C-alpha positions, 0 to 999 in steps of 0.5 A: 498111360491113357485110361478110359476110366480115369481122365486125370486131365479132365479132372484137373481142368474141371477143378480149375474151372470150378475155382474160376467160376467161384471167383467169378461169382464173388467178383459179380457180387462185389460189382452188384453190391459195391461192397467187398465185405457185404456179409459176415461170411465174407470177413467176420471181423471186418463186417462186425467192426463196420456194423458197429461204426454204422450204428454210431453214424446213425446215432450221430445223425440223431445228435446232429438233429438235437444240436440243430434244435438246440442251436435254434432254441438258443438263437431265439433266446439270444435274439430276444436278449438283444431285442430287449437290450435295444428296447432298454436302450431306447428307454434309457434315452427317454429317461435321460430326456426326463432328467431335464426340468422343462419337459412333459414327464407324463408323456415320457412316462407313457412312452416308457410304459409302452416300451415296458409292455413291449419288453414283456411281450418279447420275453413271453414270446421267446420260445422255440418248441415250447422251451423259453430260456428267458422267462424264468420258467426253466433253469437250464436246458441240456442239449445232446451233443455226443456219443462216447464209446470207450475201449471196452465198447461201452457207450455214454452220451454227453450234453451241452448245458445251456443256463437259462437267463432270467429276463422276466419282469416278475416271478413267484416268491415262496411266501404264504400268500393265501390261507384257506378255510381248510387250514392249508397254507400256500406258497406263491408258487403253489396252485392253491385252492379250497372248495366251497360246497354246493350247499351255499353259504349256510355251512361253508364260508371260505376266508382268504388272508392276504399276507403282509409282506413288504410290497413293492409297486408292480406286485400282483395278487391274482385269484380265481373264484369259481372259474372267474379270474380277478387280480390287483396290481399294487401301485406306488400310492398303495404303499405310500406312507400312511396307507395299509397295503393289506387294506387296499389290496383286500378292498380292491380284490373284493370289488374285483370279485364282486364285479366278476360275476362269480356266485359268491358274496365277499365280506371285509372289515378292517378289523381283520386286515386283509381277510376276505370272507367268501360265501358261496351263494350258488347251488354248485360247488366252486373253488377259490385259488390265488397266488402272489407275484413279486414284481422284483423277483424277475431278472428285470424286476426293476422294470416295474419301478421305472417311473419318470413322473417326478424329478427324483423318480427320474434320477432313480430310474436312470440308475436302475436302467443301467442295471437292467441293460447290464443284465440283458447284455450279460444274458445275450453274451451268455447265449451267444457263447452257448450258441457258438459252442453248439454250432462248433459241436455240430460242425465237429459231429458232421465232420466226424460222421464223414470220417467214419463213413470214409473209414467204413468204406475203406473196410468194406467197399469194393475197389471197382477199378480192381474188380473190373480188371479182375472180371476181364481176367476171369472171363478170359480164364473161364473161356480158357478153362472151358476150352481146356476141359473140352480138350481133356474130355476129347483125349479118350477119343484117341484110343479108338484109333488103336483098334482100327 
């Protein structure tokens, strides 16, 4: 039966053409975006997994930057340790030469002092982005190394801890180095000071007490008086038998303060060993602060004791230089191991990121060869669907022949 009211053939052809056009739209979307799953409506589960993995890949990019920074920081410290080892080896050669009786030890000592200054310079300059792992300014450095996601989806970070190596030639010791008139005692690591008011010396007199620790050659007493920096370094002669280190230090600091131009007067008497009485002679308030630096507190503290001016000292120096070389060799080895671990982790993170990107691509990327073939087929189907619909729409025209 043929009906002019209901064209079943046209309806079937139209539905088929609609399906073909829908598939054509999907295929064209895959071609334009390159993705089989470009939004949650395409495949909600796959899209969600891919987005989580993409966020992890972004995180690993930040970790790669952190590891690169950490590797550079450790590389600087390792290079400094190796350089100091080379300098100490050169110094050992000088010390060995000083063991001979018929040598000019004074000239050798000059070379030793120059090498010592160079070592101090290397240690002080061995910083990367403000972090120095060899000057005893920090105990360790934590380098972000990974993001760990458990089965429940919780994410935690993990780090590689690099232990700093103390190659400083001096360090602060926790002892009462100065006592001010305000009754506050300071440790050497404190930034200690007391104020002298603007009324001059009529009503406020500051007294600084030099403590009486066991001094060693190279120990340093530093003060800041009214914006003027003064210091004194203990010599071997200062601590020789028969001398009172407190008196020597106080006397030399008094002279240094007076020569600094600070608006104060300084009084000292051996009746009060080590006590400097400081009076403000100006019209503005000022402060006094100080700290004690122990030459032997650093990892290379023995460096300050290296002296080849006498046969006995040269023999002692030979023993000490071996200790110093072992210290720097151990430090370089520790930094080398840490740097190797960081670089291994960086390689792993890079490979892991690539694997995750490949996994994401396998889930959401379109297979372009397949899409191309499907597009060709859909274009043919679309043309046939249009032709079929055209034929179905013309079918009612045949009814007219029945009425001629």
